[in-house]
C-alpha positions as CSV (number, residue, x, y, z in Angstrom):
1,M,0.0,0.0,0.0
2,S,1.2,3.5,-0.8
3,S,2.1,5.9,2.0
4,N,-0.9,8.0,1.0
5,G,-3.1,5.0,1.4
6,A,-1.6,4.3,4.9
7,V,-2.3,7.9,5.9
8,R,-5.9,7.6,4.7
9,R,-6.3,4.3,6.6
10,A,-4.9,5.9,9.8
11,W,-7.3,8.8,9.5
12,V,-10.3,6.4,9.0
13,M,-9.3,4.4,12.0
14,L,-8.8,7.6,14.1
15,A,-12.3,8.8,13.0
16,M,-13.9,5.5,13.9
17,M,-12.3,5.6,17.3
18,A,-13.5,9.2,17.8
19,V,-17.1,8.2,16.8
20,L,-17.1,5.4,19.3
21,L,-15.9,7.7,22.0
22,L,-18.3,10.5,21.2
23,A,-21.2,8.1,21.4
24,V,-20.9,7.7,25.2
25,P,-18.9,10.4,26.9
26,F,-21.7,12.6,28.4
27,W,-23.7,9.6,29.5
28,G,-20.6,8.1,31.1
29,M,-19.6,11.4,32.7
30,A,-23.1,11.7,34.1
31,Q,-22.6,8.5,36.0
32,E,-19.5,10.1,37.6
33,A,-21.5,13.2,38.8
34,A,-22.1,13.6,42.5
35,P,-25.6,12.7,43.6
36,A,-27.9,15.5,44.7
37,P,-27.9,16.1,48.4
38,P,-31.0,14.9,50.4
39,A,-33.5,17.5,51.3
40,E,-33.3,16.9,55.0
41,A,-30.4,18.4,57.0
42,A,-27.4,16.2,57.2
43,A,-26.3,14.7,60.6
44,P,-23.3,16.4,62.2
45,P,-20.0,14.6,61.2
46,A,-18.7,12.0,63.5
47,A,-15.3,12.4,65.1
48,A,-12.4,10.9,63.1
49,P,-11.6,7.3,64.2
50,A,-8.4,6.9,66.2
51,P,-5.4,5.8,64.2
52,K,-4.9,2.0,64.2
53,V,-2.6,-0.1,61.9
54,D,-4.6,-2.2,59.4
55,T,-2.6,-5.1,58.1
56,G,-4.3,-5.1,54.7
57,D,-3.7,-1.4,54.1
58,T,-0.1,-1.8,55.2
59,A,0.5,-4.8,52.9
60,W,-1.0,-2.8,50.0
61,V,1.2,0.3,50.6
62,L,4.4,-1.7,51.0
63,T,3.6,-3.6,47.8
64,S,2.9,-0.3,46.1
65,T,6.2,1.0,47.4
66,A,8.0,-1.9,45.7
67,L,6.1,-1.2,42.5
68,V,7.1,2.4,42.5
69,L,10.8,1.4,43.1
70,L,10.5,-0.9,40.1
71,M,9.5,2.2,38.0
72,T,12.9,3.7,38.5
73,A,15.1,0.6,38.3
74,P,14.7,-1.2,36.1
75,G,11.7,0.6,34.4
76,L,13.0,4.1,33.7
77,A,16.6,2.8,33.5
78,L,15.7,0.5,30.6
79,F,13.3,3.0,29.0
80,Y,15.9,5.7,28.8
81,G,18.8,3.3,28.3
82,G,17.3,2.0,25.1
83,M,16.7,5.4,23.6
84,V,20.3,6.7,23.7
85,R,23.1,5.7,21.5
86,K,25.0,2.4,22.2
87,K,28.0,4.2,23.6
88,N,25.9,5.9,26.3
89,A,23.6,3.0,27.3
90,L,25.4,2.0,30.5
91,G,26.0,5.5,31.7
92,T,22.3,6.4,31.2
93,I,21.1,3.3,33.1
94,M,23.6,4.2,35.9
95,H,21.8,7.6,36.3
96,S,18.6,6.0,37.4
97,F,20.3,3.3,39.5
98,I,22.5,5.7,41.4
99,I,19.8,8.3,42.0
100,L,17.8,5.5,43.7
101,C,20.8,5.1,46.1
102,V,21.4,8.8,46.7
103,V,17.9,10.0,47.3
104,S,17.1,7.0,49.5
105,V,19.8,8.2,52.0
106,I,18.8,11.9,51.6
107,W,15.2,11.1,52.3
108,V,15.9,9.3,55.5
109,L,18.3,12.0,56.8
110,W,16.5,15.2,56.0
111,G,14.3,15.0,52.8
112,Y,11.3,13.4,54.4
113,S,11.3,15.8,57.4
114,L,11.5,18.9,55.1
115,A,8.7,17.6,52.9
116,F,6.3,16.2,55.4
117,G,7.6,17.3,58.8
118,P,5.9,19.7,61.2
119,D,4.7,22.7,59.1
120,K,6.5,26.0,59.2
121,G,4.1,28.5,57.8
122,G,2.9,26.4,54.9
123,W,6.3,26.6,53.2
124,I,8.5,23.9,54.5
125,G,8.6,21.1,57.1
126,G,10.9,21.4,60.1
127,L,13.8,19.1,60.9
128,E,12.1,17.5,63.9
129,W,12.1,14.2,62.0
130,F,15.7,14.4,60.9
131,G,17.1,10.8,60.6
132,L,13.5,9.6,61.0
133,N,13.4,10.7,64.6
134,G,9.9,10.1,65.8
135,V,8.9,8.3,62.5
136,G,8.2,4.7,63.6
137,G,5.6,2.0,63.6
138,D,2.6,4.0,64.8
139,P,0.4,5.7,62.3
140,N,0.5,9.4,61.7
141,A,-3.1,10.4,61.3
142,D,-2.3,13.5,59.3
143,Y,-1.2,11.3,56.4
144,A,-2.5,7.8,56.8
145,A,-4.3,6.6,59.9
146,T,-4.1,2.8,59.1
147,I,-0.5,2.2,58.2
148,P,2.8,2.7,60.1
149,H,4.3,6.1,59.7
150,Q,7.5,4.5,58.3
151,A,5.4,2.8,55.6
152,F,4.1,6.2,54.5
153,M,7.6,7.6,54.6
154,I,9.1,4.8,52.4
155,F,6.2,5.0,49.9
156,Q,6.8,8.8,49.5
157,M,10.6,8.1,49.2
158,M,10.0,6.3,45.9
159,F,8.3,9.5,44.5
160,A,11.3,11.5,45.6
161,V,13.6,9.0,43.8
162,I,11.9,8.9,40.4
163,T,11.5,12.6,40.0
164,P,15.2,13.6,39.6
165,A,15.7,10.3,37.6
166,L,13.1,11.6,35.1
167,I,15.1,14.8,34.6
168,T,18.2,12.9,33.4
169,G,16.5,12.3,30.1
170,A,16.9,15.9,29.2
171,F,20.7,16.0,29.5
172,A,21.3,12.4,28.4
173,E,24.7,11.7,26.7
174,R,26.5,14.8,27.9
175,M,26.5,15.5,31.7
176,K,29.4,14.7,34.0
177,F,28.7,12.0,36.6
178,S,30.1,14.2,39.4
179,A,27.8,17.0,38.4
180,L,24.8,14.7,38.3
181,L,25.5,13.6,41.9
182,L,25.8,17.2,43.2
183,F,22.7,18.3,41.2
184,V,20.6,15.5,42.6
185,V,21.5,16.3,46.2
186,L,20.8,20.0,45.8
187,W,17.7,19.6,43.7
188,S,16.1,17.0,45.9
189,T,16.7,19.2,49.0
190,L,15.9,22.6,47.7
191,V,13.2,21.9,45.1
192,Y,11.5,18.6,45.6
193,S,11.1,18.6,49.3
194,P,9.6,22.2,49.5
195,L,7.3,21.5,46.6
196,A,6.1,18.2,48.1
197,H,5.4,20.1,51.3
198,W,3.4,22.8,49.5
199,V,1.2,20.3,47.7
200,W,0.7,17.4,50.2
201,A,1.8,18.4,53.7
202,A,-0.6,18.6,56.7
203,T,0.1,19.2,60.4
204,T,-2.5,18.9,63.1
205,V,-2.5,22.1,65.3
206,G,-5.7,21.4,67.3
207,M,-9.1,19.8,67.4
208,D,-12.6,21.2,66.6
209,K,-15.7,20.7,68.8
210,A,-16.6,17.5,66.9
211,G,-13.1,16.0,67.7
212,N,-11.8,16.4,64.2
213,P,-8.3,17.7,63.6
214,I,-7.6,21.3,62.7
215,Q,-4.7,21.2,60.2
216,Q,-2.1,23.5,58.9
217,L,-1.6,22.6,55.2
218,G,1.1,23.3,52.7
219,W,0.1,26.6,51.0
220,V,-0.8,25.1,47.6
221,R,-2.9,22.4,49.2
222,A,-4.5,25.0,51.4
223,M,-5.7,26.9,48.3
224,G,-7.6,23.7,47.2
225,A,-5.3,22.3,44.5
226,L,-5.8,18.6,43.8
227,D,-2.9,16.4,43.0
228,F,-3.6,12.8,43.9
229,A,-0.3,11.1,43.0
230,G,2.2,13.7,41.7
231,G,1.2,15.6,38.6
232,T,2.7,18.8,39.9
233,V,5.2,17.4,42.4
234,V,6.7,14.8,40.1
235,H,5.9,15.4,36.5
236,I,5.6,19.2,36.0
237,S,8.6,19.6,38.3
238,S,10.7,17.1,36.3
239,G,9.6,18.8,33.0
240,A,10.4,22.3,34.2
241,A,13.8,21.2,35.6
242,A,14.4,19.4,32.3
243,L,13.8,22.5,30.3
244,A,16.2,24.5,32.5
245,A,18.8,21.7,32.1
246,A,18.5,21.6,28.3
247,L,19.0,25.3,28.1
248,V,21.9,25.6,30.6
249,I,23.8,22.5,29.5
250,G,23.3,23.1,25.8
251,R,22.8,20.8,22.8
252,R,24.7,17.6,22.2
253,R,27.7,17.6,19.9
254,G,26.4,17.1,16.4
255,F,22.8,18.1,17.3
256,G,20.9,18.8,14.0
257,T,23.4,17.0,11.8
258,D,24.3,13.6,13.4
259,S,21.9,10.7,13.9
260,F,20.6,10.3,17.4
261,M,18.5,7.2,16.8
262,P,17.7,4.9,19.7
263,H,20.2,2.0,19.8
264,N,17.8,-0.6,21.3
265,L,14.0,-0.1,21.2
266,T,13.5,-3.5,22.7
267,L,14.9,-2.2,26.0
268,T,12.7,0.9,25.7
269,V,9.5,-1.0,25.2
270,L,10.4,-3.3,28.1
271,G,11.1,-0.3,30.2
272,A,7.8,1.3,29.2
273,S,6.0,-1.9,30.1
274,L,7.6,-2.0,33.5
275,L,6.7,1.7,34.1
276,W,3.1,0.8,33.2
277,F,3.2,-2.1,35.7
278,G,4.8,-0.1,38.5
279,W,2.5,2.9,37.9
280,F,-0.4,1.0,39.5
281,G,1.6,1.3,42.8
282,F,2.2,5.0,42.0
283,N,-1.5,5.9,41.5
284,A,-3.6,3.2,43.2
285,G,-1.1,3.1,46.1
286,S,-1.7,6.8,46.7
287,A,-5.1,5.8,48.1
288,L,-3.0,4.6,51.1
289,A,-5.6,1.9,51.8
290,A,-6.7,-1.3,50.2
291,G,-10.4,-1.0,51.0
292,G,-13.0,1.6,50.3
293,G,-12.8,1.4,46.5
294,L,-10.6,4.4,45.9
295,A,-7.5,2.3,45.1
296,T,-9.5,0.2,42.7
297,S,-10.9,3.3,41.0
298,A,-7.4,4.8,40.6
299,F,-6.2,1.4,39.2
300,V,-8.9,1.3,36.6
301,V,-8.6,4.9,35.3
302,T,-4.8,4.6,35.2
303,N,-5.0,1.6,32.9
304,T,-7.7,3.2,30.8
305,A,-6.0,6.5,30.3
306,T,-2.7,4.8,29.5
307,A,-4.2,2.5,26.8
308,T,-6.1,5.4,25.3
309,A,-3.1,7.7,25.1
310,A,-0.9,4.9,23.5
311,L,-3.6,4.4,20.9
312,T,-4.1,8.1,20.3
313,W,-0.3,8.8,19.9
314,M,-0.1,5.9,17.5
315,F,-2.9,7.1,15.3
316,V,-1.8,10.7,15.3
317,E,1.7,9.7,14.4
318,W,0.4,7.3,11.8
319,A,-1.5,10.2,10.2
320,Y,1.5,12.6,10.6
321,R,4.3,10.3,9.4
322,G,2.5,7.7,7.4
323,K,3.5,4.8,9.7
324,P,2.9,3.9,13.3
325,T,6.0,3.3,15.4
326,V,6.9,1.2,18.4
327,L,8.6,4.1,20.1
328,G,5.5,6.2,19.5
329,A,3.2,3.7,21.1
330,A,5.5,3.3,24.1
331,S,5.9,7.1,24.5
332,G,2.1,7.5,24.2
333,A,1.6,5.0,27.1
334,V,4.0,7.0,29.3
335,A,2.2,10.2,28.4
336,G,-1.1,8.7,29.5
337,L,0.4,7.5,32.7
338,V,1.8,11.0,33.4
339,A,-1.5,12.8,32.6
340,I,-3.8,10.5,34.7
341,T,-1.5,10.7,37.7
342,P,-2.9,13.9,39.4
343,A,-6.5,13.0,38.4
344,S,-6.4,9.3,39.2
345,G,-8.1,9.6,42.6
346,F,-10.7,12.0,41.4
347,V,-12.1,10.9,38.0
348,G,-14.0,8.0,36.6
349,P,-13.4,5.8,33.6
350,I,-15.0,7.9,30.8
351,S,-13.2,11.0,32.0
352,S,-9.9,9.1,32.0
353,I,-10.5,8.3,28.3
354,W,-10.6,12.0,27.5
355,I,-7.5,12.6,29.6
356,G,-5.7,9.9,27.6
357,I,-6.8,11.4,24.3
358,G,-5.5,14.8,25.4
359,A,-2.2,13.3,26.5
360,G,-1.7,11.4,23.2
361,V,-2.3,14.5,21.1
362,L,-0.7,17.2,23.2
363,C,2.5,15.3,24.1
364,F,3.0,14.1,20.5
365,Y,2.9,17.6,19.1
366,A,5.0,19.0,22.1
367,C,7.7,16.6,21.0
368,I,7.4,17.6,17.4
369,I,7.6,21.3,18.3
370,K,10.8,20.7,20.3
371,G,12.7,20.3,17.1
372,K,11.5,23.6,15.7
373,L,12.3,25.5,18.9
374,G,15.9,24.2,18.8
375,Y,16.5,23.1,22.4
376,D,18.0,19.6,23.0
377,D,15.7,17.8,25.4
378,A,17.3,14.4,24.4
379,L,14.6,12.0,25.6
380,D,11.5,14.3,25.6
381,V,11.1,14.9,29.3
382,V,9.6,18.4,28.7
383,G,7.2,17.1,26.0
384,V,6.0,14.0,27.9
385,H,6.3,14.9,31.6
386,G,6.1,18.7,31.5
387,V,3.3,18.9,29.0
388,G,1.6,15.7,30.1
389,G,1.7,16.7,33.8
390,T,0.3,20.1,32.9
391,W,-2.5,18.7,31.0
392,G,-3.2,16.2,33.7
393,A,-3.3,18.9,36.4
394,L,-5.6,21.0,34.3
395,A,-7.8,18.1,33.4
396,T,-8.2,17.4,37.1
397,G,-9.9,20.8,37.3
398,L,-12.2,19.8,34.4
399,F,-13.1,16.2,35.3
400,A,-12.8,15.8,39.1
401,S,-16.0,14.5,40.7
402,K,-16.8,14.2,44.4
403,A,-18.8,11.1,43.5
404,I,-15.4,9.4,42.9
405,N,-13.7,10.9,45.9
406,S,-15.7,12.8,48.5
407,A,-12.5,14.3,49.9
408,G,-11.8,16.0,46.6
409,A,-13.8,18.5,44.7
410,D,-16.0,18.8,41.6
411,G,-14.3,20.1,38.5
412,L,-15.6,22.4,35.8
413,F,-17.7,19.8,34.0
414,F,-19.4,18.9,37.2
415,G,-20.4,22.4,38.1
416,N,-17.4,23.9,39.8
417,P,-15.4,26.2,37.4
418,G,-13.4,27.6,40.4
419,Q,-11.5,24.3,40.6
420,L,-10.0,24.8,37.2
421,L,-8.7,28.3,38.2
422,I,-7.1,26.7,41.3
423,Q,-5.4,24.1,39.2
424,I,-4.1,26.8,36.8
425,K,-2.5,28.6,39.7
426,A,-0.9,25.4,41.0
427,V,0.5,24.7,37.5
428,L,2.0,28.2,37.1
429,V,3.5,28.1,40.6
430,T,5.2,24.8,39.9
431,W,6.5,25.8,36.5
432,I,7.9,29.1,37.7
433,F,9.4,27.9,41.0
434,V,11.0,24.7,39.6
435,F,12.4,26.3,36.5
436,V,14.0,29.3,38.3
437,A,15.3,27.2,41.2
438,S,16.7,24.5,38.8
439,Y,18.4,27.1,36.6
440,I,20.2,28.6,39.6
441,I,21.2,25.1,40.9
442,L,22.6,24.1,37.5
443,K,24.6,27.3,37.3
444,V,26.0,26.7,40.8
445,V,26.9,23.1,39.9
446,D,28.6,24.3,36.7
447,A,30.7,26.8,38.7
448,L,31.7,24.2,41.3
449,V,32.5,21.1,39.2
450,G,31.4,21.8,35.6
451,L,28.3,20.3,34.0
452,R,29.5,18.9,30.7
453,I,31.9,16.2,29.6
454,T,34.5,17.4,27.1
455,D,33.9,17.1,23.3
456,E,36.4,14.2,23.2
457,E,34.6,12.4,26.0
458,E,31.2,13.1,24.4
459,K,32.5,11.5,21.2
460,M,33.8,8.6,23.2
461,G,30.5,8.2,25.1
462,L,29.5,8.2,28.7
463,D,30.2,4.5,29.2
464,L,33.9,4.7,28.6
465,A,34.5,8.3,29.5
466,Q,32.8,8.3,32.8
467,H,32.8,4.7,33.9
468,H,35.6,2.9,31.9
469,E,33.0,0.2,31.0
470,S,30.9,-0.7,28.0
471,A,27.3,-2.0,27.9
472,Y,28.2,-4.3,25.0
473,N,31.5,-6.2,24.8
């Protein structure tokens, strides 16, 4: 078949999928709408139950923790490792692996305390929990009343691990290993922990008359922003930092003239599949409980949005280039995972389909535009995580429904346009803070140890130049 015939066939299939989707969305979204309140006055709320460890919830959170660890190593390591040139494969895999080690130690010493410790004005946590002092086997009701405090801590650690690992895709094939280590320590401490505190932190400062806690919240959370599993904290932040890194470090040697084709797409697809598998811990695990249905709902919408985004990216690329690609399908799946992350605990299945469609279209074109703008984001962190996370955060303001999660809020399509405005503010705050802070940190690291390997080392490749090893012998 000619290329024109393939393009026509792709458009026909895309149109058929659109017709199928358009046949049910508003009916489906109506099922996700919150029921009308009863006419009679509601009974006063009961006092919150006392914290007590639940073995089922604890088992689920620890399992989810292992799943999120798997996302970084081997998931992201293989995903990125397959997309670089052969001479940089081992060095790229090393980035994800060593960040797992570095951030694990930082988080235990001071990262967790800064992110989730006793609130200091809504901006940062105190150092009262330095070295996990006071973080033990009893639950902390501010975060999870049915699992040990350390279980919550280690679960959150895996989010802190994968975020800087995502950034490495932007400067793949050209950053000094010593610079990477220093950057990760500074960025995790000065950017990730404060942002996590703003979006997720809570500290009980008293009790109301009904016996419910009065909490001091991180200031972004206090304004009502919704981020179930890390759309702002993980994905927008990694995308904004990636943009800063691409601009500060500069383009790869030969950018625009040399071929930068992935050396092993088999590794990349395996990595994307492991990311998809581990992401159920990322999103469904963020319910922090096995019962109640919220984990199940997050699990379902995560899978649905991911599959939809992969199909959408494939069809759009098919129409744009004339052929569907394996890399495109894998990238679309990751884009869908990113976009559903902030909304996963607040939306239903039909809404997740629309979020997946948006992710597939927006992230594909964001990666295309990158080439026209001229910055070298080697592995499309900005296009997939920055744009996908932004769309997901905004889509939460469109599709969130209290029928899915009564602790959340309704979005624009369920009668609350104010939630979309709040989400826009949270997105802007995250982009500006992370980009500026990352830019400054990168400049400081460059002044101290230098960011880039030499031209000769870049020609040789990270594997030999930085590690005196080779991925393939």
